[in-house]
C-alpha positions as CSV (number, residue, x, y, z in Angstrom):
1,M,13.2,-40.0,-7.2
2,T,10.6,-39.2,-9.8
3,E,7.8,-40.0,-7.5
4,F,9.3,-37.7,-4.8
5,L,9.6,-34.9,-7.3
6,I,5.9,-35.3,-8.4
7,A,4.6,-35.4,-4.9
8,N,6.7,-32.4,-3.6
9,M,7.0,-30.2,-6.7
10,A,5.3,-27.2,-5.0
11,P,7.6,-27.0,-1.9
12,I,10.6,-27.7,-4.1
13,I,9.8,-24.7,-6.4
14,F,9.2,-22.4,-3.4
15,V,12.5,-23.4,-1.6
16,S,14.4,-23.0,-4.9
17,M,13.0,-19.5,-5.4
18,V,14.0,-18.5,-1.8
19,L,17.5,-19.8,-2.4
20,F,17.8,-17.8,-5.6
21,L,16.8,-14.7,-3.8
22,L,19.2,-15.3,-0.8
23,V,22.1,-15.8,-3.3
24,G,21.4,-12.2,-4.5
25,F,20.3,-13.1,-8.1
26,P,18.0,-10.3,-9.5
27,V,14.5,-10.9,-8.3
28,S,12.6,-10.6,-11.6
29,F,15.0,-13.0,-13.4
30,A,15.1,-15.4,-10.4
31,L,11.3,-15.7,-10.5
32,A,11.1,-16.1,-14.3
33,A,13.9,-18.6,-14.4
34,N,12.4,-20.7,-11.6
35,G,9.0,-20.6,-13.4
36,I,10.3,-21.7,-16.8
37,F,12.8,-24.3,-15.4
38,F,10.3,-26.1,-13.2
39,A,7.6,-25.8,-15.9
40,L,9.9,-27.8,-18.3
41,I,10.5,-30.4,-15.5
42,G,6.8,-30.6,-14.9
43,I,6.1,-31.2,-18.6
44,E,8.7,-33.9,-18.7
45,L,7.2,-35.6,-15.6
46,G,3.7,-35.4,-17.0
47,L,2.5,-33.0,-14.3
48,L,1.9,-30.2,-16.7
49,G,0.9,-30.0,-20.3
50,P,2.9,-28.2,-23.0
51,Q,0.0,-25.8,-23.5
52,L,1.0,-24.2,-20.2
53,F,3.4,-21.9,-22.1
54,Q,0.5,-20.8,-24.4
55,A,-1.0,-18.9,-21.4
56,L,2.2,-16.8,-20.9
57,P,1.5,-14.2,-23.6
58,D,-2.0,-13.5,-22.2
59,R,-0.6,-13.1,-18.6
60,I,2.1,-10.7,-19.8
61,F,-0.2,-8.6,-21.9
62,G,-2.6,-8.6,-18.9
63,I,0.1,-6.6,-17.1
64,M,0.3,-4.1,-19.9
65,N,-3.5,-3.7,-20.1
66,N,-3.7,-3.0,-16.3
67,D,-4.8,0.6,-16.0
68,T,-4.3,0.6,-12.2
69,L,-0.5,0.3,-12.7
70,L,-0.4,3.5,-14.6
71,A,-0.8,5.3,-11.3
72,I,2.7,4.2,-10.3
73,P,4.6,6.4,-12.8
74,F,2.2,9.3,-12.3
75,F,2.6,9.4,-8.5
76,T,6.3,8.8,-8.8
77,F,6.7,11.6,-11.2
78,M,4.6,13.9,-9.0
79,G,6.7,13.1,-6.0
80,L,10.0,13.7,-7.7
81,I,8.9,17.0,-9.2
82,L,7.7,18.2,-5.7
83,E,10.9,17.0,-4.0
84,R,13.1,18.9,-6.4
85,S,10.9,22.0,-6.5
86,G,11.9,23.0,-2.9
87,M,8.5,22.3,-1.3
88,A,10.1,20.2,1.5
89,E,12.6,22.9,2.3
90,D,9.8,25.6,2.6
91,L,7.6,23.3,4.7
92,L,10.3,22.4,7.1
93,D,11.4,26.0,7.5
94,T,7.9,27.3,8.1
95,I,6.6,24.5,10.4
96,G,9.9,24.6,12.3
97,Q,9.2,28.3,13.1
98,L,5.7,27.3,14.2
99,F,6.8,24.5,16.6
100,G,10.1,26.2,17.5
101,P,9.2,27.4,21.0
102,L,8.3,23.8,22.0
103,R,10.8,21.2,23.3
104,G,11.2,18.7,20.4
105,G,9.6,21.3,18.1
106,L,11.9,20.5,15.2
107,A,11.2,16.8,15.6
108,F,7.4,17.5,15.6
109,A,8.0,19.6,12.4
110,V,9.8,16.7,10.7
111,I,7.0,14.3,11.5
112,F,4.3,16.8,10.3
113,V,6.3,17.5,7.1
114,G,6.9,13.8,6.6
115,A,3.2,13.2,6.7
116,L,2.5,16.0,4.3
117,L,5.2,14.8,1.9
118,A,3.8,11.3,2.1
119,A,0.3,12.6,1.2
120,T,1.7,14.4,-1.8
121,T,4.7,12.4,-3.0
122,G,4.1,8.8,-1.9
123,V,7.8,8.1,-2.5
124,V,9.9,7.1,0.6
125,A,13.3,7.9,-1.0
126,A,12.2,11.5,-1.9
127,S,11.0,12.2,1.6
128,V,13.9,10.7,3.5
129,I,16.6,12.3,1.3
130,S,15.0,15.7,1.2
131,M,14.4,15.8,5.0
132,G,17.8,14.4,5.7
133,L,19.5,17.1,3.6
134,I,17.5,19.9,5.1
135,S,16.5,19.1,8.7
136,L,19.3,16.9,10.0
137,P,22.1,19.5,10.0
138,I,19.7,22.0,11.7
139,M,18.6,19.5,14.4
140,L,22.3,18.6,15.1
141,R,23.3,22.3,15.2
142,Y,20.7,23.1,17.9
143,G,21.7,20.2,20.1
144,Y,19.3,17.3,19.2
145,D,20.5,13.8,20.1
146,T,21.8,12.1,17.0
147,K,19.8,8.9,17.5
148,L,16.6,10.8,18.0
149,A,17.2,13.1,15.0
150,T,18.1,10.3,12.6
151,G,15.3,8.0,13.8
152,V,12.6,10.7,13.4
153,I,13.7,11.5,9.9
154,A,13.9,7.9,8.7
155,A,10.5,7.0,10.3
156,S,8.7,10.1,9.0
157,G,10.0,9.3,5.5
158,T,8.5,5.8,5.7
159,L,5.0,7.3,6.3
160,A,4.9,7.4,2.5
161,Q,4.4,3.6,2.7
162,I,1.0,3.9,4.4
163,I,-0.4,7.4,3.8
164,P,-2.3,7.6,0.5
165,P,-1.3,7.9,-2.4
166,S,1.2,5.2,-1.4
167,L,2.6,3.1,-4.2
168,V,2.5,0.1,-1.8
169,L,-1.3,0.4,-1.5
170,I,-1.7,0.6,-5.3
171,I,0.2,-2.7,-5.8
172,M,-1.5,-4.3,-2.8
173,A,-4.9,-3.5,-4.2
174,D,-3.9,-4.9,-7.6
175,Q,-2.5,-8.1,-6.1
176,L,-5.5,-8.7,-3.9
177,G,-8.1,-7.8,-6.6
178,K,-9.5,-4.9,-4.6
179,S,-10.3,-1.2,-5.3
180,V,-7.4,1.2,-4.8
181,G,-10.0,3.8,-3.6
182,D,-11.1,1.4,-0.8
183,M,-7.5,0.6,0.1
184,Y,-6.8,4.3,0.4
185,A,-9.9,5.0,2.5
186,G,-9.1,2.0,4.8
187,A,-5.4,3.2,5.3
188,F,-6.3,6.7,6.2
189,L,-7.2,6.2,9.9
190,P,-4.3,3.7,10.7
191,A,-1.9,6.2,9.0
192,M,-3.1,9.0,11.3
193,V,-2.8,6.7,14.4
194,L,0.7,5.7,13.5
195,T,1.7,9.3,12.9
196,S,0.2,10.2,16.3
197,F,2.3,7.4,17.9
198,Y,5.5,9.0,16.4
199,V,4.4,12.4,17.9
200,G,3.7,10.7,21.3
201,Y,7.2,9.1,21.3
202,V,8.9,12.4,20.6
203,A,6.8,14.1,23.3
204,L,7.8,11.5,25.9
205,V,11.5,11.9,24.9
206,A,11.2,15.7,25.2
207,M,9.6,15.2,28.7
208,F,12.0,12.7,30.2
209,K,15.1,13.6,28.2
210,P,14.8,17.3,27.6
211,R,18.5,17.7,26.6
212,W,17.8,15.3,23.6
213,A,15.2,17.6,22.1
214,P,15.7,21.3,23.0
215,A,13.5,24.1,21.9
216,L,14.8,26.5,19.2
217,P,16.6,29.5,20.7
218,A,14.8,32.9,20.3
219,E,17.4,34.2,17.8
220,A,16.5,31.2,15.5
221,R,12.8,32.1,15.4
222,T,12.9,34.9,12.9
223,L,9.2,35.0,12.0
224,H,6.4,36.2,14.4
225,G,2.8,37.3,14.4
226,V,1.2,38.2,11.0
227,K,4.4,37.4,9.1
228,L,4.5,33.9,10.4
229,L,0.7,33.4,9.8
230,L,1.1,34.6,6.1
231,R,4.1,32.4,5.6
232,A,2.3,29.4,7.0
233,L,-0.8,30.0,4.8
234,T,1.2,30.5,1.6
235,T,3.4,27.5,2.3
236,L,0.8,25.0,3.5
237,L,-2.2,25.8,1.2
238,P,-0.6,24.6,-2.1
239,P,0.3,21.1,-0.9
240,L,-3.0,20.8,0.9
241,F,-4.8,21.8,-2.3
242,L,-2.7,19.2,-4.2
243,I,-3.7,16.5,-1.6
244,F,-7.4,17.3,-2.1
245,L,-6.9,17.3,-5.9
246,V,-5.5,13.8,-5.7
247,L,-7.1,12.1,-2.8
248,G,-10.2,14.1,-2.5
249,T,-11.3,13.4,-6.1
250,I,-10.5,9.6,-5.5
251,F,-12.5,9.4,-2.3
252,L,-15.4,11.3,-3.7
253,G,-15.5,9.0,-6.7
254,I,-14.9,11.8,-9.2
255,A,-11.6,10.3,-10.4
256,T,-10.0,6.9,-10.6
257,P,-6.5,6.5,-8.9
258,T,-4.9,6.7,-12.4
259,E,-6.7,9.9,-13.2
260,G,-5.9,11.3,-9.7
261,G,-2.2,10.5,-10.3
262,A,-2.4,12.3,-13.6
263,M,-4.0,15.4,-12.0
264,G,-1.4,15.2,-9.2
265,A,1.5,15.1,-11.7
266,T,0.0,18.1,-13.5
267,G,-0.5,20.0,-10.2
268,A,3.1,19.3,-9.2
269,L,4.3,20.8,-12.5
270,I,2.2,23.9,-12.0
271,M,3.5,24.3,-8.4
272,A,7.1,23.9,-9.6
273,L,6.4,26.5,-12.4
274,A,4.9,28.9,-9.9
275,R,8.0,28.6,-7.7
276,K,10.2,29.2,-10.8
277,R,11.9,25.8,-10.2
278,L,10.8,24.0,-13.3
279,T,13.8,23.5,-15.6
280,L,14.6,21.2,-18.4
281,S,17.2,19.5,-16.2
282,L,14.7,18.9,-13.4
283,L,12.2,17.4,-15.9
284,K,14.8,15.1,-17.4
285,Q,15.9,13.8,-14.0
286,A,12.3,13.2,-12.9
287,M,11.4,11.4,-16.1
288,E,14.5,9.2,-16.0
289,T,14.0,8.1,-12.4
290,T,10.3,7.5,-13.1
291,A,11.1,5.3,-16.1
292,K,13.7,3.3,-14.1
293,L,11.3,2.7,-11.2
294,T,8.4,1.8,-13.4
295,T,10.5,-0.6,-15.4
296,F,11.8,-2.2,-12.2
297,V,8.2,-2.8,-11.1
298,V,7.0,-4.2,-14.4
299,F,10.0,-6.5,-14.7
300,I,9.3,-7.9,-11.2
301,L,5.6,-8.3,-12.0
302,V,6.4,-10.2,-15.3
303,G,8.7,-12.5,-13.4
304,A,6.1,-13.1,-10.7
305,R,3.5,-13.9,-13.3
306,I,5.7,-16.5,-14.9
307,F,6.6,-18.0,-11.5
308,S,2.9,-18.1,-10.4
309,L,1.8,-19.7,-13.6
310,T,4.0,-22.8,-12.9
311,F,3.4,-22.7,-9.2
312,Y,-0.4,-22.7,-9.6
313,G,-0.1,-25.3,-12.3
314,V,1.4,-27.8,-9.8
315,D,-1.3,-26.8,-7.2
316,G,1.2,-24.8,-5.2
317,H,-1.6,-22.4,-4.0
318,K,-3.4,-25.5,-2.5
319,W,-0.2,-26.5,-0.8
320,V,0.2,-23.0,0.8
321,E,-3.5,-23.0,1.7
322,H,-3.3,-26.4,3.5
323,L,-0.1,-25.3,5.2
324,L,-1.5,-22.0,6.6
325,T,-5.2,-23.0,7.3
326,G,-4.0,-25.9,9.5
327,L,-2.2,-23.5,11.9
328,P,-3.4,-23.5,15.5
329,G,-5.5,-20.5,16.5
330,G,-7.5,-20.1,13.4
331,E,-7.7,-16.6,11.9
332,I,-5.6,-15.0,14.7
333,G,-3.0,-17.7,14.5
334,F,-2.8,-17.3,10.7
335,L,-2.4,-13.5,11.0
336,I,0.3,-13.8,13.7
337,V,2.4,-16.3,11.7
338,V,2.0,-14.4,8.4
339,N,3.1,-11.1,10.0
340,I,6.1,-12.8,11.6
341,L,7.0,-14.3,8.2
342,V,6.7,-10.9,6.4
343,F,8.6,-9.1,9.2
344,L,11.5,-11.6,8.8
345,L,11.4,-11.6,5.0
346,A,11.5,-7.8,5.1
347,F,15.1,-8.0,6.3
348,F,16.1,-9.3,2.8
349,L,13.3,-8.2,0.4
350,D,11.9,-4.8,-0.3
351,F,8.1,-4.0,-0.4
352,F,7.9,-4.5,-4.2
353,E,9.3,-8.0,-4.0
354,L,7.2,-8.9,-1.0
355,S,4.0,-7.6,-2.7
356,F,4.6,-9.6,-5.9
357,I,5.9,-12.8,-4.4
358,I,4.2,-13.3,-1.0
359,V,0.9,-11.4,-1.2
360,P,-0.6,-13.5,-4.2
361,L,0.1,-16.7,-2.2
362,L,-1.4,-15.3,1.1
363,G,-4.4,-13.6,-0.4
364,P,-6.4,-16.7,-1.3
365,V,-5.7,-18.3,2.1
366,A,-7.0,-15.1,3.9
367,Q,-10.1,-15.1,1.7
368,A,-10.7,-18.8,2.5
369,L,-10.5,-17.9,6.2
370,G,-13.1,-15.1,5.8
371,I,-10.6,-12.3,6.4
372,D,-11.5,-8.9,4.8
373,L,-8.8,-8.4,2.1
374,I,-8.7,-4.6,2.5
375,W,-7.9,-5.0,6.2
376,F,-5.4,-7.8,5.3
377,G,-3.7,-5.6,2.7
378,I,-3.3,-2.6,5.0
379,L,-2.1,-4.9,7.8
380,L,0.7,-6.2,5.5
381,A,1.5,-2.7,4.3
382,V,2.1,-1.5,7.8
383,N,4.3,-4.6,8.4
384,M,6.2,-4.0,5.2
385,Q,6.8,-0.4,6.3
386,T,9.3,-1.9,8.8
387,S,11.3,-3.2,5.8
388,F,12.5,0.3,5.3
389,M,13.6,0.6,9.0
390,H,15.2,-2.8,9.7
391,P,18.8,-2.5,10.7
392,P,21.1,-3.2,9.0
393,F,19.2,-3.6,5.6
394,G,16.5,-0.9,5.8
395,F,16.4,1.2,2.6
396,A,15.4,4.4,4.5
397,L,18.6,4.0,6.6
398,F,20.7,3.7,3.5
399,Y,19.0,6.8,2.0
400,L,19.7,8.7,5.2
401,R,23.3,7.5,5.4
402,S,24.0,8.7,1.9
403,V,23.1,12.3,2.8
404,A,24.0,12.5,6.5
405,P,27.2,14.3,7.6
406,A,30.3,12.3,8.2
407,S,30.1,13.1,11.9
408,V,26.9,10.9,12.2
409,K,27.8,7.3,12.8
410,T,26.0,4.5,11.0
411,T,25.4,2.8,14.4
412,D,23.6,6.0,15.6
413,I,21.2,5.8,12.6
414,Y,20.5,2.1,13.4
415,W,19.9,2.7,17.1
416,G,17.7,5.6,16.3
417,A,15.5,3.5,14.0
418,I,14.8,0.7,16.6
419,P,12.2,2.6,18.7
420,F,10.2,3.4,15.6
421,V,10.4,-0.2,14.4
422,C,8.9,-1.2,17.8
423,I,6.1,1.4,17.3
424,Q,5.3,-0.1,13.9
425,I,5.2,-3.6,15.4
426,I,2.8,-2.3,18.1
427,M,0.7,-0.8,15.3
428,V,0.5,-4.2,13.6
429,G,-0.8,-5.7,16.8
430,I,-3.4,-3.0,17.2
431,L,-4.7,-3.6,13.6
432,I,-4.9,-7.3,14.2
433,F,-7.1,-6.9,17.3
434,F,-9.0,-3.8,16.2
435,P,-9.8,-4.2,12.4
436,Q,-12.5,-1.5,12.7
437,L,-9.7,1.0,12.3
438,V,-9.6,-0.1,8.7
439,T,-13.1,-1.4,7.9
440,F,-14.9,1.6,9.5
441,G,-17.0,3.2,6.8
442,L,-16.1,0.7,4.1
443,D,-19.0,-1.8,4.5
444,K,-22.0,0.5,4.3
445,E,-24.9,-1.9,3.8
446,V,-27.6,-0.6,1.5
447,K,-31.1,-1.2,2.9
448,V,-33.7,-2.3,0.4
449,D,-37.4,-2.3,1.3
450,L,-38.4,-5.6,-0.4
451,D,-42.1,-4.9,0.1
452,S,-41.8,-2.1,-2.4
453,V,-39.9,-4.2,-5.0
454,Q,-42.0,-4.7,-8.1
455,I,-41.0,-7.6,-10.4
456,D,-42.3,-7.5,-13.9
457,M,-42.4,-10.8,-15.6
458,P,-43.2,-10.8,-19.4
459,A,-46.4,-12.7,-20.1
460,S,-45.9,-15.8,-22.1
461,D,-48.1,-18.8,-23.0
462,Y,-45.0,-21.0,-23.9
463,G,-45.5,-24.4,-22.4
464,E,-49.0,-23.7,-21.2
465,P,-51.3,-26.7,-21.6
466,S,-54.3,-26.1,-23.7
467,S,-57.7,-26.7,-22.1
468,P,-60.1,-29.0,-23.7
469,A,-63.0,-27.5,-25.5
470,G,-65.7,-26.3,-23.0
471,L,-63.3,-26.5,-20.0
472,D,-61.7,-23.1,-20.1
473,G,-59.8,-22.2,-16.9
474,P,-60.8,-19.2,-14.8
475,K,-60.2,-15.8,-16.2
476,G,-57.1,-14.1,-15.0
477,S,-55.3,-17.3,-14.1
478,P,-52.1,-16.4,-16.0
479,A,-51.9,-13.1,-14.0
480,D,-52.5,-15.0,-10.8
481,A,-49.7,-17.3,-11.6
482,E,-47.4,-14.3,-12.4
483,D,-48.3,-12.8,-9.0
484,D,-47.5,-16.1,-7.3
485,A,-44.1,-16.2,-9.0
486,S,-43.3,-12.6,-8.0
487,K,-44.4,-13.2,-4.4
488,A,-42.1,-16.3,-4.3
489,I,-39.1,-14.3,-5.5
490,R,-39.7,-11.6,-2.9
491,D,-40.1,-14.1,-0.1
492,A,-36.8,-15.7,-1.2
493,M,-35.0,-12.3,-1.2
494,K,-36.4,-11.5,2.3
495,Q,-35.0,-14.9,3.6
496,D,-31.6,-14.1,2.1
497,Q,-31.6,-10.6,3.6
498,A,-32.5,-12.0,7.1
499,K,-29.6,-14.4,7.0
């Protein structure tokens, strides 16, 4: 029995952790308890040394010293302030007027507003709840099919998962050891493609099932001409400016993601103040929710660090690497299996839990296979986006159910989400076979003219043999030796560049 435990400690730890999660034990405590329990067993069996626990304080303080994680409360606070300041209501009303004459116009407006809210709030719950409260009753009043209306709202809300400044991308960058700015830049094009797929689906429904997505009647379109143009400018410009303030400064390298989040939170407060919606009650609600979410994230991260300390101590990462690198199909086989695994786990775990538990185990394997980690992170982020849409456990479906009228059946919400889950799965396949959607523009190689490189080596006579009297070497020989050394270094650099 002892020999079996020693030989299979890594898979036993992993299976035990999965069982704890399936039972419903809180994730952070399940991870920490597994880590400490099996660390004690490992010490007793002689697999681990008692000094293992001495590394715990450093790992926990490493979380507290991580500046990148500061972006999470900033972006969360920004999103909550904007959601409660009435921005979503104004956007939906204005864009609904713009798209009103088109079949499916309200659905197009919901997708467009969902993308704008995602780019300003980055919080799925805020987007889904605000659009569910505002747009769902209007869509149902004007004859939209219940499944289409609920599906569009839930799917558009989940765009906050992939459109920067997504919280998922911040955590993914932290777990994979990559720049948040690069992760944001890589996610931009896939996010736009996914949004266009949503629009395309609604357009097809409006074409083949026109009764499901009628145009707004003329009496509902109250704004026309110059009034509509002025309303659109005054409604759209502030959030677009806020998007530039946050994402533009990050992409241009002016601000770090943490600084961008701080500027976004300040901009949200200014916008709420300008709308005369900033109250003490609003501030209190936003700060309380931000504190709860941030605490939730940090607790899971602490539990994951304790678990990974023991798991790595028994060479669990090597077990996972051998398990996944031996899959048939090489890189493509690995990506397909991993994405199926993440898709299935998303039925039971949300994106925070998947990011802290699964990604640290998969990242080293992907790197060993030569997979670009930015591409890999965004691929997983799109896959995890389905975790919000999975019937019957999708959180976006729960958020929508909480604000939907009693006349809307839960089964209608589930059936409405399925086409959009299929679209997201198609998007995962496209990213696997067309990684250029992510990596385009990220790997700009800097060309260096090696012939113009000048290497200055300090002159030294250390170790130089002295010549016997009367047999002095030729003049300038030290300089000649220095030139030879510089030439050798340049030749070596050229060879490396040619590889």
